[in-house]
FILUMFI-869104 format. One line per 3 residues: number of its first residue (from 1); their letters; for each residue x, y, z of C-alpha. Coordinates in steps of 0.1 Angstrom, whole numbers. Layout:
<rs>
NUM) A) X Y Z  ...
</rs>
This chain:
<rs>
1) MQS) 93 -110 -27  91 -95 -62  112 -64 -63
4) NRI) 129 -48 -93  163 -63 -85  174 -95 -68
7) QTG) 144 -119 -64  141 -140 -32  115 -163 -17
10) FDE) 97 -158 17  122 -179 37  152 -163 19
13) TAA) 143 -127 25  160 -111 56  130 -89 64
16) SVV) 93 -92 75  72 -100 45  35 -109 44
19) IIT) 21 -123 12  -17 -120 6  -24 -149 -18
22) ASD) -50 -153 -45  -69 -176 -21  -68 -150 6
25) LKQ) -82 -124 -18  -112 -146 -26  -120 -155 10
28) APA) -117 -121 27  -149 -101 33  -135 -72 13
31) ISV) -145 -53 -19  -115 -30 -21  -77 -31 -16
34) SDL) -80 -9 15  -106 -33 31  -82 -62 24
37) LHY) -51 -46 39  -70 -41 72  -64 -78 80
40) VAG) -25 -75 79  -10 -69 114  15 -41 112
43) VDI) -4 -23 84  -25 6 96  -52 15 71
46) RQR) -69 48 81  -100 54 59  -119 85 53
49) GAH) -152 71 40  -161 36 30  -144 10 8
52) GVQ) -112 30 3  -126 60 -15  -97 77 3
55) ADA) -74 57 26  -40 62 41  -16 33 48
58) GIR) 9 33 76  33 5 86  46 0 121
61) GST) 34 34 134  44 54 104  25 83 89
64) FDQ) 7 79 55  36 97 37  61 71 49
67) VLI) 49 40 30  55 34 -6  27 18 -28
70) LVN) 37 -1 -59  19 -18 -87  40 -46 -103
73) GIK) 71 -28 -89  60 6 -104  63 33 -77
76) ISD) 30 51 -69  44 81 -51  24 114 -51
79) AQT) 44 146 -45  13 166 -38  2 145 -7
82) GHH) 4 109 5  -34 109 8  -35 99 -29
85) SLN) -11 70 -28  -39 44 -26  -59 59 -55
88) LPV) -52 28 -75  -65 22 -111  -67 -15 -101
91) DID) -98 -34 -90  -95 -61 -63  -104 -87 -90
94) NIE) -74 -77 -111  -50 -87 -83  -30 -119 -82
97) RIE) -13 -112 -48  -1 -84 -25  33 -83 -10
100) VLK) 38 -63 22  74 -55 33  75 -42 68
103) GPA) 106 -24 78  132 -1 61  129 -5 23
106) ARI) 144 28 11  176 9 0  155 -12 -24
109) FGQ) 126 10 -35  135 46 -27  127 75 -3
112) NAF) 90 69 2  96 34 16  105 50 49
115) AGA) 87 24 70  78 -2 44  63 -9 10
118) INI) 31 -26 -4  36 -41 -38  4 -51 -57
121) ITK) 9 -78 -83  -18 -79 -110  -32 -110 -128
124) NPD) -20 -121 -162  -44 -150 -170  -31 -181 -189
127) KSL) -65 -189 -204  -89 -169 -226  -119 -160 -205
130) VTL) -147 -136 -197  -159 -129 -162  -190 -109 -150
133) QAI) -198 -98 -115  -225 -78 -98  -226 -67 -61
136) GGG) -253 -50 -40  -261 -43 -4  -272 -18 22
139) NGL) -268 20 20  -276 18 -17  -244 -2 -25
142) GGF) -240 -14 -60  -213 -25 -84  -206 -41 -117
145) RIS) -174 -57 -131  -165 -72 -164  -131 -85 -174
148) AAQ) -118 -105 -204  -85 -122 -213  -72 -134 -246
151) TGE) -41 -156 -247  -20 -170 -274  15 -184 -278
154) RVK) 32 -150 -281  6 -125 -269  -16 -121 -238
157) HYL) -43 -94 -233  -63 -87 -201  -89 -60 -199
160) SAS) -114 -50 -172  -138 -23 -162  -157 -17 -130
163) RDF) -181 7 -113  -189 8 -76  -213 32 -59
166) SDG) -232 38 -27  -257 64 -14  -235 66 18
169) YQY) -238 54 53  -245 89 67  -251 124 53
172) NTA) -228 133 23  -208 100 23  -221 88 -11
175) YQV) -194 78 -36  -188 66 -72  -156 48 -82
178) NNF) -148 38 -118  -118 16 -127  -105 8 -162
181) FYQ) -75 -16 -165  -55 -31 -193  -24 -53 -193
184) SQV) -7 -72 -221  24 -93 -226  42 -99 -259
187) NTT) 71 -123 -264  95 -106 -288  130 -115 -301
190) AGK) 143 -87 -278  126 -101 -247  93 -100 -229
193) LNL) 73 -68 -235  47 -58 -209  22 -29 -212
196) LAG) 1 -17 -183  -25 11 -184  -51 20 -157
199) YTT) -75 48 -150  -96 55 -120  -122 82 -111
202) RDF) -134 88 -76  -162 111 -67  -172 113 -30
205) GAN) -186 133 -1  -157 144 21  -173 154 54
208) GFY) -146 158 81  -118 147 57  -98 179 62
211) ASP) -120 203 81  -145 201 110  -174 177 104
214) AAR) -196 207 111  -188 217 75  -212 191 61
217) EQH) -210 198 23  -173 191 15  -168 172 -17
220) ETV) -138 158 -37  -132 144 -71  -100 126 -80
223) QTS) -88 112 -114  -57 90 -115  -40 72 -144
226) LTA) -10 50 -146  9 38 -177  40 17 -180
229) VTL) 59 -2 -206  84 -28 -194  109 -48 -215
232) ETQ) 125 -78 -198  156 -90 -214  183 -117 -208
235) PAK) 214 -109 -228  233 -138 -212  224 -169 -192
238) NIT) 234 -152 -159  223 -116 -167  188 -101 -168
241) INH) 182 -64 -176  147 -48 -174  138 -14 -188
244) RLY) 107 5 -179  90 38 -190  62 50 -167
247) WRR) 38 79 -163  15 87 -135  -11 115 -136
250) NQD) -33 126 -106  -59 153 -107  -76 163 -74
253) EYV) -105 188 -70  -117 197 -35  -146 220 -28
256) YNR) -155 232 7  -192 235 -2  -206 213 -30
259) FNP) -236 237 -34  -213 267 -37  -181 253 -52
262) TAY) -166 287 -62  -165 299 -25  -135 277 -17
265) RNF) -119 253 -42  -85 236 -45  -74 221 -78
268) HLN) -42 201 -81  -27 184 -111  6 165 -110
271) NTL) 24 143 -135  54 120 -130  73 107 -161
274) GYE) 102 84 -156  126 58 -169  143 30 -149
277) ANA) 166 1 -157  174 -28 -133  199 -56 -138
280) TLA) 207 -88 -120  240 -106 -124  241 -142 -111
283) HKH) 274 -157 -99  282 -191 -85  277 -183 -49
286) SST) 263 -147 -51  243 -123 -71  245 -86 -78
289) GLG) 216 -61 -83  221 -28 -101  195 -1 -109
292) ADI) 190 34 -121  159 56 -122  153 92 -133
295) NQL) 120 109 -133  106 144 -138  76 157 -118
298) WLR) 53 187 -126  26 201 -104  0 228 -112
301) STN) -21 239 -83  -44 267 -73  -31 265 -38
304) LGD) 4 251 -40  15 270 -71  34 256 -101
307) RAR) 63 233 -92  88 210 -108  113 185 -95
310) TVA) 139 161 -110  148 129 -91  177 106 -101
313) TVF) 186 74 -83  213 47 -86  213 15 -67
316) AEH) 236 -15 -60  234 -45 -38  253 -78 -36
319) RVE) 239 -110 -21  265 -136 -9  255 -171 1
322) LLD) 278 -191 23  279 -224 43  261 -244 17
325) KRL) 237 -216 12  226 -216 48  240 -181 54
328) HVT) 232 -151 32  244 -115 36  232 -86 14
331) PGV) 248 -52 18  235 -24 -5  233 13 -10
334) QLN) 211 37 -29  223 72 -40  194 96 -45
337) YYS) 194 131 -59  165 156 -56  168 189 -76
340) DFG) 153 208 -46  169 188 -17  203 176 -29
343) TNF) 219 142 -26  214 115 0  227 79 6
346) FPG) 206 50 18  229 23 31  216 -10 44
349) LDA) 225 -45 53  204 -77 54  215 -111 68
352) GYR) 198 -144 74  208 -179 86  188 -211 80
355) VTP) 191 -230 113  170 -260 101  151 -266 68
358) ALS) 120 -251 86  136 -223 108  156 -193 99
361) VFG) 169 -162 118  172 -128 101  183 -93 108
364) NMG) 185 -60 89  194 -24 93  189 6 71
367) YTY) 188 43 67  155 57 55  146 92 42
370) RVP) 115 112 31  113 146 15  83 169 23
373) TYT) 53 168 1  43 200 -16  13 202 8
376) DLY) 38 202 36  58 230 20  32 253 5
379) YSD) -4 246 15  -23 275 29  -59 281 42
382) PAN) -74 297 73  -66 266 95  -33 254 79
385) LGN) -1 271 69  27 253 50  64 256 58
388) PDL) 87 262 28  118 258 51  111 221 59
391) KPE) 140 197 58  137 160 48  131 136 76
394) YAV) 152 105 82  155 75 104  177 46 112
397) SYE) 159 13 115  169 -21 129  151 -55 129
400) GGL) 158 -90 141  135 -121 140  127 -157 133
403) KFH) 109 -173 103  94 -207 102  82 -226 72
406) HAT) 65 -259 76  38 -278 57  11 -269 82
409) LQG) 26 -238 99  42 -207 84  50 -174 101
412) QVS) 75 -149 115  82 -129 146  104 -99 149
415) YFV) 116 -71 171  120 -37 154  134 -2 162
418) RNG) 130 30 142  147 61 155  134 91 135
421) KRI) 150 125 133  136 157 119  102 139 115
424) IDW) 76 162 98  44 168 117  17 195 116
427) TKA) 17 211 150  6 243 168  14 258 202
430) QDS) -23 265 212  -57 255 199  -64 289 183
433) DPW) -33 288 161  -32 274 125  -17 240 119
436) RPD) 19 243 106  43 215 97  77 214 113
439) NLI) 106 191 117  102 176 152  132 167 172
442) GVN) 125 130 169  100 102 170  113 68 182
445) MQG) 94 36 178  101 0 189  79 -30 191
448) IDL) 71 -66 183  55 -79 152  43 -114 145
451) NFT) 20 -132 121  14 -168 112  -7 -191 90
454) WKP) -18 -225 104  -34 -252 82  -40 -282 106
457) VTA) -63 -299 81  -72 -293 45  -107 -281 56
460) AQL) -95 -252 78  -70 -223 78  -62 -199 106
463) NSG) -43 -166 100  -33 -144 130  -11 -114 136
466) YTY) -1 -90 164  18 -58 165  29 -39 196
469) IDA) 44 -4 193  61 17 220  63 52 206
472) DKV) 81 82 220  79 117 206  104 143 215
475) TDA) 89 178 208  79 210 224  47 214 204
478) GFS) 15 217 224  -7 200 197  4 173 172
481) RYA) -17 160 142  1 130 129  33 119 147
484) LEN) 16 99 175  -16 85 161  -2 51 157
487) LKH) -18 18 169  -2 7 202  -18 -28 200
490) QVT) -32 -44 169  -46 -79 167  -58 -96 135
493) SGV) -72 -131 132  -91 -149 106  -104 -185 102
496) TLF) -116 -200 70  -136 -232 70  -140 -252 38
499) YTK) -172 -271 42  -169 -286 7  -147 -280 -23
502) TLS) -171 -252 -34  -185 -238 -1  -164 -218 24
505) HSI) -169 -195 53  -145 -170 67  -146 -150 99
508) NYR) -122 -121 105  -115 -103 138  -96 -70 144
511) YCD) -87 -52 176  -72 -17 173  -59 3 203
514) RLN) -48 37 189  -30 62 210  -53 92 203
517) LPD) -86 74 198  -108 49 217  -100 12 210
520) YHL) -125 -11 193  -132 -47 183  -146 -56 148
523) FDT) -159 -88 133  -165 -94 95  -176 -125 78
526) RLM) -180 -139 42  -199 -170 31  -190 -181 -4
529) WQG) -201 -208 -29  -178 -210 -60  -184 -235 -87
532) KAF) -164 -238 -119  -183 -211 -137  -208 -196 -113
535) GVF) -203 -182 -78  -221 -162 -51  -210 -146 -18
538) TDV) -225 -127 11  -206 -104 34  -214 -88 67
541) TNV) -189 -62 79  -188 -47 114  -212 -75 125
544) FNV) -219 -60 159  -224 -25 147  -195 -9 166
547) SYR) -191 29 164  -154 36 157  -130 60 140
550) ETN) -98 53 121  -88 90 119  -97 118 143
553) LVT) -127 132 125  -145 106 105  -169 80 119
556) MPG) -167 47 100  -197 26 88  -217 4 111
559) RWF) -230 -30 102  -232 -34 64  -247 -63 44
562) KAG) -233 -71 9  -238 -98 -16  -224 -106 -50
565) VNY) -227 -130 -79  -201 -139 -106  -200 -159 -138
568) RFE) -170 -170 -157  -167 -187 -190  -137 -198 -209
</rs>
């Protein structure tokens, strides 16, 4: 798991971690990050529209504001609303792997990691190359991608641009997504210097996203940029210190009627500028992680007003290895200050024991916390009314489980509990009232989470996962929007068959049983031929044309045929 502090491998991490590898990325019938995350049990992707034009991520029954998204360890939190956390200036072809941490992660990453974190690690090619790709398919689907890398002894550059579009699978669901991404690495006398810059624009029909689907002309345009400069240094053999400057900008324009945009329009612009430093000190039988982060946020909004916030964080943890490194224990704490909500502590403890070389037991506990978004606090329209008196929500989480790591079988199983207090949800006493956020008395969740990968032979691979959640909400509200819309049962399974070294076929299955919506079964498939320089693929998603919804108002696409070609030369 690549965090900003102490680095550990899969079998050394005392938490549930799923790694989506580069091979998984190629084989999955997915053309966006949101599509790909659908296949991870315990991760609940709720899309509004196709291919992640807007998507929310939950983990183990959480709301979309309770999961932290990161790119190379850079926090992608949005103080306006969690609906924009997956507006990533990164194309799926820029990704090396994705790390999903399920469980309390506030001690490591901060307050938005209430229920977990998703860390997207981008590529940094070792060879100079140029790749070209084109995709097309039903519903006017099209896309073009170009990327290039130039590498030398001291300097690496990687640049890509992409455009995806569709006429839509039903009225006013057309979209256009443009991504531009640049990454470089320079070896200097001071250390390794990394620069990351990305920009995405998303223009899409938004029927039913926030209002009744009867309002058929809703439209939204979003622009998001991310820039970061990181310096990795090693002042002594046992000490590493990393410095990072980062800036995220998000601009969101929503119109209720695209043919009469002045009738009702919301415009939001927020910027987050910050600096962080993280250090690791290695000892003979232990290691210490230290970190500090300070950032300033500014929001300008036609609906939410002009807002500003300062956030400061300090962090410490100490990992001790005992019994010939078979036992490891890691206590830690994070101290977090918000200029508008005061100071909070996030204590936590992880422990693991290696029973055999292939089997480990682990457990963790932690305090998690989330401050309200500005939408929670101040949003106002005829159907919604913010609450400026909201308090932060918090929870105490526990987890225990097993991990097994063998040449042909790798996986984990765990039991988890999250007892939430003052959980924020939009509620109303009767149907005619406006929605208003409030701090519920509590939302408690417990369940079982398992996933495994089995490779019985070199020509086949099976991935499966299952999550069960028993949720209990304690509130007097008559209607609730978010608190209990979790998946009670979630099954994911995928098999990949390698017919030859260049020809492969993957079939993916999902079953989702959501508390507030009908359950559904979905099948997706990809057939791919990939040579050294040239490759082709065909996808069919929702093979049996099932009608289903991932959120309360938006019907998702039916059967969709897609195909793509790519060419790479070095």
